N, C-alpha and C positions, 0 to 999 in steps of 0.2 A: 384190161387194156385201157389206157388213159386217152380216150378220144378227145378230151377237152384241151390237151396240151398242144395248142397250135401257136404259130407265130402271130404277133400282133399285126404284121403286114402279110398280104398275099401278093407276091411279086412287088412291083412298085406302084400298084394301082389302088388296092383296097386296104384301108386301115381300119381294123376292128376297134370299136369304141366300147361296146358293152353287150352283155347277153340279154336277149329279149325273152327267151322261153327255153324250157327243157321238156322234151316229151320222151316217151318210151323208146322212140326210134331216132330222134334227131336233137340237135342243138340249133337254136336260131339266134344269130348275132346281128346287131346293128353295126354298120360300118360306113366309112366315108369313101366315095369313089373319087379319087383325085383326077381322074380323066374327065368326068362330067361335072365335077364340083357339086355332086348331090349325095344325100344319104342313100344307102342301099341296105337290103337284107341279105344275109348269107345264111344258107341252111346247110348244115353238115349232117352226113350220115353218121349216127352215133348211137347204135342200139345199146340198151341196158339189159340187165338180167330179166326184167319183166317184159322185154320186147319179144318179138318172134325170133326165130333163128337168124343168125347173121346173114345167111343166104336169102331168106325170105325178106328181111329188112332191106337188103340191097335191091331186091326186085321191086319192092314198094317204093323205094327212093327213086329208082329210075322211072317208074310209072308216074310218080308225081312230077318229075322233071318234064316228061313228055306232055302231060296234061297242062302244066303251067305254060309251056311253050305254045301250045295250041290256043289256050284261053287268052294269053296276052295279046294275040293278034286281033281279038274281038274288042279291045278296049277303045275308048274314045280317043280322038287325036288331040284334044285340047291340052293334055298334059297336066292340067291344074288339079282336077279331081277325077282321075281315071276310074273306070268301073272295075278294072281288074289290074293287078300288078303286072309290070312288064318284065319278061324274061331278059336277062342281060348276058350271062355266060355260065359256063360250068367248067369244072376241072378237078384236079386232085393234087394233094401235096405228097411227094414221095417220102414215105416214112415206113415204119414197120409197126402196125399195118398201114397201108396208104389211107389218107384222109380225103374223102370225096365230098364235094360241095357244089352248090349252084347259087347264083346271084340273081336277085330280082329287085325291082324298084321298091323303095320304101314309101308307103302311103301313110301320111300323117293323119291324125284324128283320133277320136275316142271310139272304142268299141261300143256296140249297142249294149253289151252287157254292163259296161261302166255307166252308161247313161241311164239304163233302167234301174240300176242300183239306187239312184236318187229319185226314182219315180218316172212316170210317163212324161216324155218331153212335149213341149207345146206344139212342135212341128211333127208329131207322130204320124199324122195322116200323110204328109208329104214324104216322110221316110218310108212309109208303107208303099206308096206309089212307086218311088224309085227302086225300092227293093224288088217289087214285082217286075219292073222293067228289066233289071239286071238278070233276073232268073229267066225271063222270056228270051233274052238275047242268047243265053246259054242253050236253052231248049231249042231255039230256032236253028242252032248249029249242031243239034244232035248230042249235046253234052249235058250230063246230069252232074250237079255239084256234089251231091252225096254226103255233105257234112254241113248243112246249113244250121247254124245256131248263133245266138247273139255275139259270141266271142269271135266269130269269123265274119263279122260285119263291121266295117269302119264307117262312121258317120261324119260328114263334113257340114259346113254351113249351108243354109237353105235346104236342109234335109237331103242333100245328095249322099249317096252311099257307094261303097266299094266292097266287093266280095274278095276274101282272101282264103288261103289254105286249100289246095286242090289235091291233097294226098288221097282222098277217097273219091275224087271225080272220075268219071269214066264216060264212054260213049254209050248211047242207048243200047240196052240189052247186052253190053259187053260183059263177059264173065272174067272177073279178076279173083282168082282163087284165094290169094293172100288177104283180100279185103273182106272175105265172107265173115259175117257175124260181128264186124267192127262198127261201132257207132256210139252215139251219145244218148243215153236214156232220157226220155222226155221229148226228143226231137227226131231221132232216127225212126223210120217207119218199121212196122213189124216184119214186112217181107225182107227188108235189108238186114235186120238183126238175125233173121232165120237163114240168111245166106242165099236167098233166091235172087234171080235177075231183077234189076230195077229199071224203071223208066221215069219219065217226067213226073208222073203221079207220086213217085216216091219223094221228090223234092217238094211237091205240094203239101204233103203231110207235115214236113219240117217247117215250111213256110207258114202254114196255118197255125202251128204252135207259136211261132214267133209273132204273128199278128195278134194272137191272144195276149201275149206279153205286152205288146206295144199299144194296142187299142182297147177301148172299153167295148168289146164286141157285142155284149148283150144290149147295149143302147144304140147300136148302129141301125140305120134303116134296114128294113126286112131283107131286101135283096142282097146287100153286102153281108149281112149277118148269115144268111143262108149259104152264100158261096164259101165263106170262111169255115162254117160248120161242116160243109161237105168236104173241104180240104183235109179236115182232121179225122175223117172216117178211118177206122182201122183196116177195113177191107178195101183192097186196091181198086177193085172194079167200081166202087161207090164214089171215088174221088174224080168225078168228071167235071172239072172246073176250067173255064176259059179265063186265063189270067188277064187277057185284054178286057173282058167284061168286068172283072173285079177292079182293074185300074180305072175304068170309066166311072164306076160307082164311087170309088175313092176320090176321083177328080171332082165329081159333083159335091161330095161331102166337103172337100177342101174349100171349094168356092163359097160354101155356106158358112163353114165354121171358122175359116181363117181370113177375116177381113183384112184389107190392105191397110198398112200403117198410115197414120196421118202424115201429111207433108210436114217438113221441118218448120215451115213458117207458122203452121197452126199449133205445133207443139210449143214454139217460142211464145206465142200469144197466151197459151194456157198457163205456162210457167209464170209469165209476167203478171197475169191476172191473179194467179194464186198468191203471189208475193204481195200484191197490193191488198188483197183481202186479208191476209195474215197481219200486214202492217196496220190496217184500219182496226182490226180486232184488238191489237195490243194498245193502240192509241186510245180507243174507247175504254179499255180496261183501266189504264193508268190515269185518265182524266176524269174518272168518276168522282 
């Protein structure tokens, strides 16, 4: 079945511009919303041969819609760099077979995976702080992300971050049979890969691995290093970490390691002084 053969327009509102991603269960497109004048993301149910059965893929797709709808209500109101994408609408295109989709806001920025490919960023500590805050918001509302890894983290200026992709998210201790054993090696905790119920500590495992990617953990102060090490323990009961405490440690580290930039007037003075010194050097060299 050709799930990709869709119209360029959905109604008179959404105009598809290009494909962003293809997974075993779905296609993700970038589109333009002519009602709001903003770019959006459209996710289509499109299982492949390596997907689960069409019926199971449909159940997972509906589950993702429900979680995206719930999580979008937790995002910040400033609209500039929301913590989570906003759910917009859902629908289907009448065809044989029908094509189901849902639409959410597009969050611009680089993924943490793209940033880390070039090395650790200068604002790594601030990114880590904001990442902890976003995960805390989910946990405070009884939601487990379930798929934390650098590809699902969008980074903005000033180290602000957004979390995306809630296909494996669920409520605390919620059993979702179709999600059992699904995960990303290196980030998904052992209990999740084994198909057992998960809770906040399962996200802590993935978050700990991300912080190891992001920070030079072995050279952090002892308390921060100990907390991150605890997060990465393979045994669930040993991951007793208070993210608020880790945030506080990172805030102290940020205040020490990330000095405020010099005011523009001082930078101007430094540039002018440097130019004068270079000019004097050349004059002395040629007048010898």
